[in-house]
Biotite code that builds the C-alpha atoms (Angstrom):
import biotite.structure as struc

atoms = struc.array([
    struc.Atom([-2.897, 10.941, -3.901], chain_id="A", res_id=1, res_name="MET", atom_name="CA", element="C"),
    struc.Atom([-6.398, 11.825, -4.834], chain_id="A", res_id=2, res_name="ARG", atom_name="CA", element="C"),
    struc.Atom([-9.525, 12.006, -2.724], chain_id="A", res_id=3, res_name="GLY", atom_name="CA", element="C"),
    struc.Atom([-11.842, 9.021, -2.843], chain_id="A", res_id=4, res_name="GLU", atom_name="CA", element="C"),
    struc.Atom([-15.557, 9.605, -2.784], chain_id="A", res_id=5, res_name="ARG", atom_name="CA", element="C"),
    struc.Atom([-15.711, 9.907, 0.984], chain_id="A", res_id=6, res_name="ARG", atom_name="CA", element="C"),
    struc.Atom([-14.862, 12.661, 3.390], chain_id="A", res_id=7, res_name="SER", atom_name="CA", element="C"),
    struc.Atom([-16.499, 13.940, 6.507], chain_id="A", res_id=8, res_name="GLY", atom_name="CA", element="C"),
    struc.Atom([-16.313, 13.790, 10.271], chain_id="A", res_id=9, res_name="GLY", atom_name="CA", element="C"),
    struc.Atom([-13.945, 11.680, 12.329], chain_id="A", res_id=10, res_name="GLY", atom_name="CA", element="C"),
    struc.Atom([-16.314, 8.691, 12.137], chain_id="A", res_id=11, res_name="GLY", atom_name="CA", element="C"),
    struc.Atom([-15.870, 8.196, 8.380], chain_id="A", res_id=12, res_name="VAL", atom_name="CA", element="C"),
    struc.Atom([-14.477, 4.762, 7.549], chain_id="A", res_id=13, res_name="SER", atom_name="CA", element="C"),
    struc.Atom([-11.870, 4.724, 4.768], chain_id="A", res_id=14, res_name="CYS", atom_name="CA", element="C"),
    struc.Atom([-10.935, 1.745, 2.619], chain_id="A", res_id=15, res_name="GLU", atom_name="CA", element="C"),
    struc.Atom([-7.525, 0.303, 3.433], chain_id="A", res_id=16, res_name="THR", atom_name="CA", element="C"),
    struc.Atom([-4.841, -1.375, 1.369], chain_id="A", res_id=17, res_name="GLY", atom_name="CA", element="C"),
    struc.Atom([-1.741, -0.586, -0.660], chain_id="A", res_id=18, res_name="LYS", atom_name="CA", element="C"),
    struc.Atom([-1.795, 2.987, -1.891], chain_id="A", res_id=19, res_name="GLY", atom_name="CA", element="C"),
    struc.Atom([-4.676, 3.989, 0.366], chain_id="A", res_id=20, res_name="ARG", atom_name="CA", element="C"),
    struc.Atom([-4.505, 6.124, 3.467], chain_id="A", res_id=21, res_name="THR", atom_name="CA", element="C"),
    struc.Atom([-6.462, 8.790, 5.296], chain_id="A", res_id=22, res_name="SER", atom_name="CA", element="C"),
    struc.Atom([-5.813, 12.261, 6.615], chain_id="A", res_id=23, res_name="TRP", atom_name="CA", element="C"),
    struc.Atom([-7.539, 13.630, 9.705], chain_id="A", res_id=24, res_name="SER", atom_name="CA", element="C"),
    struc.Atom([-7.640, 16.963, 11.455], chain_id="A", res_id=25, res_name="CYS", atom_name="CA", element="C"),
    struc.Atom([-9.578, 18.569, 14.248], chain_id="A", res_id=26, res_name="HIS", atom_name="CA", element="C"),
    struc.Atom([-10.463, 22.168, 14.889], chain_id="A", res_id=27, res_name="SER", atom_name="CA", element="C"),
    struc.Atom([-12.612, 23.809, 17.527], chain_id="A", res_id=28, res_name="ARG", atom_name="CA", element="C"),
    struc.Atom([-14.613, 25.606, 14.861], chain_id="A", res_id=29, res_name="ALA", atom_name="CA", element="C"),
    struc.Atom([-15.508, 22.658, 12.627], chain_id="A", res_id=30, res_name="THR", atom_name="CA", element="C"),
    struc.Atom([-14.749, 19.579, 14.731], chain_id="A", res_id=31, res_name="GLY", atom_name="CA", element="C"),
    struc.Atom([-13.194, 16.444, 13.286], chain_id="A", res_id=32, res_name="ALA", atom_name="CA", element="C"),
    struc.Atom([-12.638, 16.001, 9.566], chain_id="A", res_id=33, res_name="ALA", atom_name="CA", element="C"),
    struc.Atom([-11.317, 12.984, 7.677], chain_id="A", res_id=34, res_name="LYS", atom_name="CA", element="C"),
    struc.Atom([-10.308, 12.623, 4.039], chain_id="A", res_id=35, res_name="LEU", atom_name="CA", element="C"),
    struc.Atom([-9.908, 9.212, 2.375], chain_id="A", res_id=36, res_name="CYS", atom_name="CA", element="C"),
    struc.Atom([-7.016, 9.141, -0.117], chain_id="A", res_id=37, res_name="LEU", atom_name="CA", element="C"),
    struc.Atom([-5.936, 6.790, -2.880], chain_id="A", res_id=38, res_name="GLU", atom_name="CA", element="C"),
    struc.Atom([-2.532, 7.026, -4.555], chain_id="A", res_id=39, res_name="ARG", atom_name="CA", element="C"),
    struc.Atom([-2.373, 7.998, -8.211], chain_id="A", res_id=40, res_name="VAL", atom_name="CA", element="C"),
    struc.Atom([0.540, 6.032, -9.716], chain_id="A", res_id=41, res_name="TRP", atom_name="CA", element="C"),
    struc.Atom([2.627, 7.940, -12.249], chain_id="A", res_id=42, res_name="VAL", atom_name="CA", element="C"),
    struc.Atom([5.575, 6.578, -14.230], chain_id="A", res_id=43, res_name="GLU", atom_name="CA", element="C"),
    struc.Atom([8.998, 7.992, -13.309], chain_id="A", res_id=44, res_name="ARG", atom_name="CA", element="C"),
    struc.Atom([7.874, 9.030, -9.815], chain_id="A", res_id=45, res_name="TYR", atom_name="CA", element="C"),
    struc.Atom([9.825, 7.476, -6.952], chain_id="A", res_id=46, res_name="CYS", atom_name="CA", element="C"),
    struc.Atom([8.886, 5.936, -3.607], chain_id="A", res_id=47, res_name="ILE", atom_name="CA", element="C"),
    struc.Atom([10.776, 4.435, -0.665], chain_id="A", res_id=48, res_name="LEU", atom_name="CA", element="C"),
    struc.Atom([11.378, 0.713, -0.225], chain_id="A", res_id=49, res_name="GLY", atom_name="CA", element="C"),
    struc.Atom([13.162, -1.622, 2.172], chain_id="A", res_id=50, res_name="ASP", atom_name="CA", element="C"),
    struc.Atom([14.464, -5.175, 2.034], chain_id="A", res_id=51, res_name="ASP", atom_name="CA", element="C"),
    struc.Atom([12.294, -7.722, 3.788], chain_id="A", res_id=52, res_name="THR", atom_name="CA", element="C"),
    struc.Atom([13.681, -10.359, 6.098], chain_id="A", res_id=53, res_name="SER", atom_name="CA", element="C"),
    struc.Atom([13.442, -13.136, 3.486], chain_id="A", res_id=54, res_name="ASP", atom_name="CA", element="C"),
    struc.Atom([15.797, -11.231, 1.168], chain_id="A", res_id=55, res_name="GLY", atom_name="CA", element="C"),
    struc.Atom([13.619, -12.117, -1.818], chain_id="A", res_id=56, res_name="MET", atom_name="CA", element="C"),
    struc.Atom([11.192, -9.233, -1.847], chain_id="A", res_id=57, res_name="SER", atom_name="CA", element="C"),
    struc.Atom([11.006, -5.545, -1.176], chain_id="A", res_id=58, res_name="LEU", atom_name="CA", element="C"),
    struc.Atom([8.440, -3.782, 0.978], chain_id="A", res_id=59, res_name="ALA", atom_name="CA", element="C"),
    struc.Atom([7.272, -0.475, -0.424], chain_id="A", res_id=60, res_name="THR", atom_name="CA", element="C"),
    struc.Atom([6.022, 2.627, 1.310], chain_id="A", res_id=61, res_name="ALA", atom_name="CA", element="C"),
    struc.Atom([3.107, 3.297, -1.016], chain_id="A", res_id=62, res_name="THR", atom_name="CA", element="C"),
    struc.Atom([2.191, 6.656, 0.511], chain_id="A", res_id=63, res_name="ALA", atom_name="CA", element="C"),
    struc.Atom([5.688, 8.120, 0.118], chain_id="A", res_id=64, res_name="THR", atom_name="CA", element="C"),
    struc.Atom([7.298, 10.274, -2.529], chain_id="A", res_id=65, res_name="ALA", atom_name="CA", element="C"),
    struc.Atom([11.027, 10.897, -2.811], chain_id="A", res_id=66, res_name="VAL", atom_name="CA", element="C"),
    struc.Atom([13.532, 12.493, -5.170], chain_id="A", res_id=67, res_name="ASP", atom_name="CA", element="C"),
    struc.Atom([14.651, 9.744, -7.557], chain_id="A", res_id=68, res_name="CYS", atom_name="CA", element="C"),
    struc.Atom([18.263, 10.951, -7.181], chain_id="A", res_id=69, res_name="ARG", atom_name="CA", element="C"),
    struc.Atom([18.239, 10.756, -3.369], chain_id="A", res_id=70, res_name="ALA", atom_name="CA", element="C"),
    struc.Atom([21.504, 9.355, -1.992], chain_id="A", res_id=71, res_name="LYS", atom_name="CA", element="C"),
    struc.Atom([20.132, 8.903, 1.533], chain_id="A", res_id=72, res_name="ARG", atom_name="CA", element="C"),
    struc.Atom([16.701, 7.750, 2.661], chain_id="A", res_id=73, res_name="VAL", atom_name="CA", element="C"),
    struc.Atom([15.035, 7.861, 6.091], chain_id="A", res_id=74, res_name="PRO", atom_name="CA", element="C"),
    struc.Atom([15.019, 4.760, 8.291], chain_id="A", res_id=75, res_name="LYS", atom_name="CA", element="C"),
    struc.Atom([13.656, 2.095, 8.084], chain_id="A", res_id=76, res_name="PRO", atom_name="CA", element="C"),
    struc.Atom([13.915, 2.403, 4.285], chain_id="A", res_id=77, res_name="TYR", atom_name="CA", element="C"),
    struc.Atom([17.044, 1.563, 2.344], chain_id="A", res_id=78, res_name="ASP", atom_name="CA", element="C"),
    struc.Atom([16.109, 1.952, -1.329], chain_id="A", res_id=79, res_name="HIS", atom_name="CA", element="C"),
    struc.Atom([14.569, 4.365, -3.757], chain_id="A", res_id=80, res_name="VAL", atom_name="CA", element="C"),
    struc.Atom([12.321, 2.737, -6.337], chain_id="A", res_id=81, res_name="LEU", atom_name="CA", element="C"),
    struc.Atom([10.995, 4.304, -9.520], chain_id="A", res_id=82, res_name="VAL", atom_name="CA", element="C"),
    struc.Atom([7.566, 3.528, -10.950], chain_id="A", res_id=83, res_name="VAL", atom_name="CA", element="C"),
    struc.Atom([8.544, 1.961, -14.272], chain_id="A", res_id=84, res_name="SER", atom_name="CA", element="C"),
    struc.Atom([5.025, 1.266, -15.508], chain_id="A", res_id=85, res_name="GLY", atom_name="CA", element="C"),
    struc.Atom([1.334, 1.352, -14.655], chain_id="A", res_id=86, res_name="VAL", atom_name="CA", element="C"),
    struc.Atom([-0.864, -1.194, -16.469], chain_id="A", res_id=87, res_name="TYR", atom_name="CA", element="C"),
    struc.Atom([-4.262, -2.814, -16.435], chain_id="A", res_id=88, res_name="ARG", atom_name="CA", element="C"),
    struc.Atom([-3.733, -5.884, -14.267], chain_id="A", res_id=89, res_name="ALA", atom_name="CA", element="C"),
    struc.Atom([-3.912, -9.226, -16.110], chain_id="A", res_id=90, res_name="PRO", atom_name="CA", element="C"),
    struc.Atom([-5.597, -12.157, -14.360], chain_id="A", res_id=91, res_name="SER", atom_name="CA", element="C"),
    struc.Atom([-2.247, -13.895, -13.681], chain_id="A", res_id=92, res_name="ASP", atom_name="CA", element="C"),
    struc.Atom([-0.656, -10.676, -12.469], chain_id="A", res_id=93, res_name="VAL", atom_name="CA", element="C"),
    struc.Atom([3.033, -10.553, -11.544], chain_id="A", res_id=94, res_name="GLY", atom_name="CA", element="C"),
    struc.Atom([6.298, -8.729, -12.103], chain_id="A", res_id=95, res_name="SER", atom_name="CA", element="C"),
    struc.Atom([6.914, -10.781, -15.279], chain_id="A", res_id=96, res_name="LYS", atom_name="CA", element="C"),
    struc.Atom([4.657, -8.228, -16.993], chain_id="A", res_id=97, res_name="TYR", atom_name="CA", element="C"),
    struc.Atom([7.018, -5.403, -16.001], chain_id="A", res_id=98, res_name="CYS", atom_name="CA", element="C"),
    struc.Atom([9.881, -6.387, -18.315], chain_id="A", res_id=99, res_name="ARG", atom_name="CA", element="C"),
    struc.Atom([10.393, -4.155, -21.334], chain_id="A", res_id=100, res_name="GLU", atom_name="CA", element="C"),
    struc.Atom([11.483, -6.986, -23.627], chain_id="A", res_id=101, res_name="GLY", atom_name="CA", element="C"),
    struc.Atom([13.321, -10.296, -23.603], chain_id="A", res_id=102, res_name="SER", atom_name="CA", element="C"),
    struc.Atom([16.728, -8.628, -23.147], chain_id="A", res_id=103, res_name="SER", atom_name="CA", element="C"),
    struc.Atom([15.614, -6.544, -20.130], chain_id="A", res_id=104, res_name="ASP", atom_name="CA", element="C"),
    struc.Atom([17.639, -7.882, -17.165], chain_id="A", res_id=105, res_name="ARG", atom_name="CA", element="C"),
    struc.Atom([16.597, -5.312, -14.559], chain_id="A", res_id=106, res_name="ARG", atom_name="CA", element="C"),
    struc.Atom([15.085, -6.439, -11.259], chain_id="A", res_id=107, res_name="THR", atom_name="CA", element="C"),
    struc.Atom([11.407, -5.573, -10.916], chain_id="A", res_id=108, res_name="TYR", atom_name="CA", element="C"),
    struc.Atom([8.858, -5.593, -8.140], chain_id="A", res_id=109, res_name="TRP", atom_name="CA", element="C"),
    struc.Atom([5.134, -5.256, -8.653], chain_id="A", res_id=110, res_name="SER", atom_name="CA", element="C"),
    struc.Atom([2.120, -4.175, -6.685], chain_id="A", res_id=111, res_name="LEU", atom_name="CA", element="C"),
    struc.Atom([-1.550, -4.741, -7.513], chain_id="A", res_id=112, res_name="VAL", atom_name="CA", element="C"),
    struc.Atom([-3.845, -1.914, -6.432], chain_id="A", res_id=113, res_name="VAL", atom_name="CA", element="C"),
    struc.Atom([-7.297, -0.428, -7.044], chain_id="A", res_id=114, res_name="ALA", atom_name="CA", element="C"),
    struc.Atom([-9.235, -3.595, -6.225], chain_id="A", res_id=115, res_name="ASN", atom_name="CA", element="C"),
    struc.Atom([-6.795, -5.757, -8.237], chain_id="A", res_id=116, res_name="ARG", atom_name="CA", element="C"),
    struc.Atom([-7.345, -3.803, -11.467], chain_id="A", res_id=117, res_name="THR", atom_name="CA", element="C"),
    struc.Atom([-4.013, -1.958, -11.720], chain_id="A", res_id=118, res_name="VAL", atom_name="CA", element="C"),
    struc.Atom([-0.484, -3.396, -11.879], chain_id="A", res_id=119, res_name="LEU", atom_name="CA", element="C"),
    struc.Atom([2.256, -0.990, -10.750], chain_id="A", res_id=120, res_name="VAL", atom_name="CA", element="C"),
    struc.Atom([5.845, -1.929, -11.628], chain_id="A", res_id=121, res_name="CYS", atom_name="CA", element="C"),
    struc.Atom([8.959, -0.715, -9.816], chain_id="A", res_id=122, res_name="PHE", atom_name="CA", element="C"),
    struc.Atom([12.678, -0.934, -10.444], chain_id="A", res_id=123, res_name="THR", atom_name="CA", element="C"),
    struc.Atom([15.780, 0.896, -9.275], chain_id="A", res_id=124, res_name="TYR", atom_name="CA", element="C"),
    struc.Atom([16.228, 4.392, -10.742], chain_id="A", res_id=125, res_name="PRO", atom_name="CA", element="C"),
    struc.Atom([18.835, 4.773, -13.512], chain_id="A", res_id=126, res_name="ASN", atom_name="CA", element="C"),
    struc.Atom([19.226, 1.078, -14.222], chain_id="A", res_id=127, res_name="THR", atom_name="CA", element="C"),
])
């Protein structure tokens, strides 16, 4: 994660969305402090995911990081996903842009971040 342009007291309002979060702390000496964070997506880094109830998609924990070789993951997650690519998002964005060629049969999921300008692709590690 990297800091956005805003930080300050507890009243700071941070942007929300996939890959965005905030960190807050309070001390007697300085009072409340808040830092707005936005994820920096890097190929070959892994995050946690879990099956959704419809069985067709995967929910991702965009603020997580995990060892790509992890055999066990914390609940409620049940998968490790690797970032397979980070691209400028096309206007008709979707996971079809994640494939690495016509013979690539891996399953992919995608996420659009940074105000719909970045396409992040995920797949299972070592597939």
